[in-house]
C-alpha positions as a Markdown table, in Angstrom:
| # | Residue | x | y | z |
|---|---|---|---|---|
| 1 | Met | 101.5 | 110.5 | 130.2 |
| 2 | Asn | 103.0 | 113.9 | 129.6 |
| 3 | Ser | 100.1 | 116.3 | 128.9 |
| 4 | Ser | 101.9 | 118.2 | 126.1 |
| 5 | Lys | 102.8 | 115.0 | 124.4 |
| 6 | Gly | 99.2 | 113.7 | 124.7 |
| 7 | Ala | 97.9 | 117.0 | 123.4 |
| 8 | Arg | 100.0 | 116.7 | 120.2 |
| 9 | Arg | 98.6 | 113.3 | 119.5 |
| 10 | Leu | 95.0 | 114.3 | 120.1 |
| 11 | Leu | 93.1 | 114.6 | 116.9 |
| 12 | Tyr | 89.5 | 115.2 | 117.8 |
| 13 | Lys | 87.6 | 115.9 | 120.9 |
| 14 | Tyr | 83.8 | 116.5 | 121.2 |
| 15 | Glu | 81.9 | 117.1 | 124.4 |
| 16 | Thr | 78.3 | 115.8 | 124.8 |
| 17 | Lys | 75.9 | 115.6 | 127.7 |
| 18 | Glu | 76.7 | 111.9 | 128.0 |
| 19 | Gly | 80.5 | 112.3 | 128.0 |
| 20 | Thr | 83.5 | 113.2 | 125.8 |
| 21 | Ile | 84.4 | 111.6 | 122.5 |
| 22 | Thr | 88.2 | 111.6 | 122.0 |
| 23 | Ile | 90.0 | 110.3 | 118.9 |
| 24 | Tyr | 93.8 | 110.2 | 118.8 |
| 25 | Lys | 96.0 | 110.3 | 115.7 |
| 26 | Ser | 97.2 | 106.7 | 116.5 |
| 27 | Val | 93.7 | 105.5 | 115.8 |
| 28 | Ile | 93.9 | 106.8 | 112.2 |
| 29 | Gly | 97.4 | 105.5 | 112.0 |
| 30 | Lys | 96.2 | 102.0 | 112.9 |
| 31 | Ile | 93.5 | 102.2 | 110.2 |
| 32 | Ile | 96.1 | 103.1 | 107.6 |
| 33 | Leu | 98.5 | 100.4 | 108.9 |
| 34 | Glu | 95.7 | 97.7 | 108.7 |
| 35 | Ala | 94.8 | 98.8 | 105.2 |
| 36 | Thr | 98.4 | 98.4 | 104.0 |
| 37 | Gly | 98.5 | 95.0 | 105.7 |
| 38 | Gln | 95.7 | 93.6 | 103.4 |
| 39 | Phe | 98.3 | 93.2 | 100.6 |
| 40 | Gly | 100.3 | 90.5 | 102.4 |
| 41 | Gly | 103.7 | 92.3 | 102.5 |
| 42 | Lys | 103.5 | 93.7 | 98.9 |
| 43 | Val | 102.8 | 97.2 | 100.2 |
| 44 | Leu | 104.9 | 98.7 | 103.0 |
| 45 | Leu | 104.6 | 102.0 | 104.8 |
| 46 | Ser | 107.6 | 104.2 | 104.3 |
| 47 | Asn | 108.7 | 107.7 | 105.0 |
| 48 | Tyr | 109.0 | 110.4 | 102.4 |
| 49 | Lys | 112.4 | 109.1 | 101.4 |
| 50 | Gly | 111.3 | 105.5 | 100.9 |
| 51 | Lys | 112.7 | 104.1 | 104.1 |
| 52 | Thr | 110.3 | 101.4 | 105.3 |
| 53 | Ser | 108.9 | 101.1 | 108.8 |
| 54 | Gly | 110.6 | 99.5 | 111.7 |
| 55 | Phe | 109.9 | 96.5 | 113.9 |
| 56 | Val | 107.2 | 98.3 | 116.0 |
| 57 | Thr | 105.0 | 98.9 | 112.9 |
| 58 | Lys | 105.4 | 95.3 | 111.8 |
| 59 | Ile | 103.9 | 94.0 | 115.1 |
| 60 | Gly | 100.9 | 96.4 | 114.9 |
| 61 | Gly | 102.2 | 99.7 | 116.4 |
| 62 | Val | 102.7 | 103.0 | 114.8 |
| 63 | Asp | 106.3 | 104.0 | 115.5 |
| 64 | Asp | 107.2 | 107.0 | 113.3 |
| 65 | Ser | 105.2 | 110.1 | 112.6 |
| 66 | Asn | 107.2 | 110.7 | 109.4 |
| 67 | Phe | 105.2 | 107.9 | 107.8 |
| 68 | Met | 101.9 | 109.7 | 108.0 |
| 69 | Glu | 100.5 | 113.2 | 108.0 |
| 70 | Ile | 97.1 | 113.3 | 109.7 |
| 71 | Ser | 95.2 | 116.5 | 110.3 |
| 72 | Ile | 91.6 | 117.6 | 110.7 |
| 73 | Gly | 90.0 | 120.7 | 109.3 |
| 74 | Glu | 86.5 | 122.1 | 108.7 |
| 75 | Asp | 85.9 | 119.7 | 105.8 |
| 76 | Gly | 87.1 | 116.6 | 107.6 |
| 77 | Leu | 90.3 | 114.6 | 107.8 |
| 78 | Asp | 93.3 | 115.2 | 105.5 |
| 79 | Leu | 95.6 | 112.2 | 105.3 |
| 80 | Arg | 98.9 | 111.8 | 103.5 |
| 81 | Phe | 101.1 | 108.7 | 103.8 |
| 82 | Tyr | 104.0 | 107.1 | 102.0 |
| 83 | Ile | 104.3 | 103.5 | 100.7 |
| 84 | Val | 106.8 | 101.2 | 98.9 |
| 85 | Ile | 105.3 | 98.6 | 96.6 |
| 86 | Arg | 106.8 | 95.3 | 95.6 |
| 87 | Phe | 107.6 | 94.9 | 91.9 |
| 88 | Gly | 104.7 | 93.4 | 89.9 |
| 89 | Thr | 102.0 | 94.9 | 92.1 |
| 90 | Ser | 99.6 | 97.3 | 90.3 |
| 91 | Ile | 100.0 | 100.8 | 91.6 |
| 92 | Asn | 96.6 | 101.8 | 90.4 |
| 93 | Arg | 94.8 | 98.8 | 92.1 |
| 94 | Val | 96.7 | 99.2 | 95.3 |
| 95 | Thr | 96.1 | 102.9 | 95.7 |
| 96 | Glu | 92.4 | 102.7 | 94.8 |
| 97 | Met | 91.9 | 99.8 | 97.3 |
| 98 | Leu | 93.8 | 101.7 | 100.0 |
| 99 | Ile | 91.9 | 104.9 | 99.6 |
| 100 | Ala | 88.5 | 103.1 | 99.6 |
| 101 | Arg | 89.3 | 101.0 | 102.6 |
| 102 | Ile | 90.7 | 103.9 | 104.7 |
| 103 | Lys | 87.7 | 106.1 | 103.9 |
| 104 | Lys | 85.2 | 103.3 | 104.8 |
| 105 | Asn | 87.0 | 102.2 | 108.0 |
| 106 | Thr | 87.6 | 105.7 | 109.2 |
| 107 | Asp | 83.9 | 106.5 | 108.8 |
| 108 | Glu | 82.8 | 103.2 | 110.5 |
| 109 | Ile | 85.3 | 103.4 | 113.4 |
| 110 | Thr | 85.4 | 107.1 | 114.2 |
| 111 | Gly | 82.4 | 108.6 | 112.4 |
| 112 | Leu | 84.8 | 111.3 | 111.0 |
| 113 | Lys | 84.5 | 112.3 | 107.3 |
| 114 | Val | 87.6 | 112.0 | 105.2 |
| 115 | Asn | 88.2 | 115.1 | 103.1 |
| 116 | Ser | 91.3 | 114.0 | 101.3 |
| 117 | Ile | 93.8 | 111.1 | 101.1 |
| 118 | Val | 97.1 | 111.3 | 99.3 |
| 119 | Val | 99.0 | 108.1 | 98.9 |
| 120 | Val | 102.6 | 108.7 | 97.8 |
| 121 | Val | 104.4 | 105.8 | 96.2 |
| 122 | Thr | 108.1 | 106.4 | 97.2 |
| 123 | Gly | 109.5 | 103.4 | 95.5 |
| 124 | Ile | 109.3 | 100.0 | 93.9 |
| 125 | Val | 111.1 | 97.1 | 95.5 |
| 126 | Ser | 112.5 | 94.1 | 93.6 |
| 127 | Lys | 116.1 | 93.0 | 94.4 |
| 128 | Gln | 116.9 | 96.7 | 94.8 |
| 129 | Met | 114.8 | 99.8 | 95.6 |
| 130 | Val | 113.9 | 102.0 | 92.6 |
| 131 | Arg | 112.9 | 105.4 | 93.9 |
| 132 | Arg | 109.7 | 106.9 | 92.7 |
| 133 | Tyr | 107.4 | 109.8 | 93.7 |
| 134 | Ile | 103.9 | 109.1 | 92.5 |
| 135 | Glu | 101.1 | 110.9 | 94.3 |
| 136 | Val | 97.6 | 109.4 | 94.1 |
| 137 | Arg | 94.7 | 111.4 | 95.5 |
| 138 | Gly | 91.4 | 110.2 | 96.6 |
């Protein structure tokens, strides 16, 4: 692996007497991806323009950094990601469930505190896409 490419993807590194704890952005991306998957295709990751994710994401990978903004500061992780919701699905229910699940799973899997999560609904899909820009913070 190219060291500069690996350094960009590294999110957290902590040295202990027993060894090194390393967490990559892809781990947090996978947590977000799994949380959106709980809705059985009614919620899809998208980029900020509402374009949904490609084939790699559908089979369990994270293929586009435009779909998520992941950073860590003194107060913990700051996450922002974009979704498209199928018509008839409650925006409030979906965003509340996503935020709760991502916070819980991030803490359990990584031990890192989540400072903020911003879920941006970029559109509603029926037969056609209706663009929206609704930010929900948690």
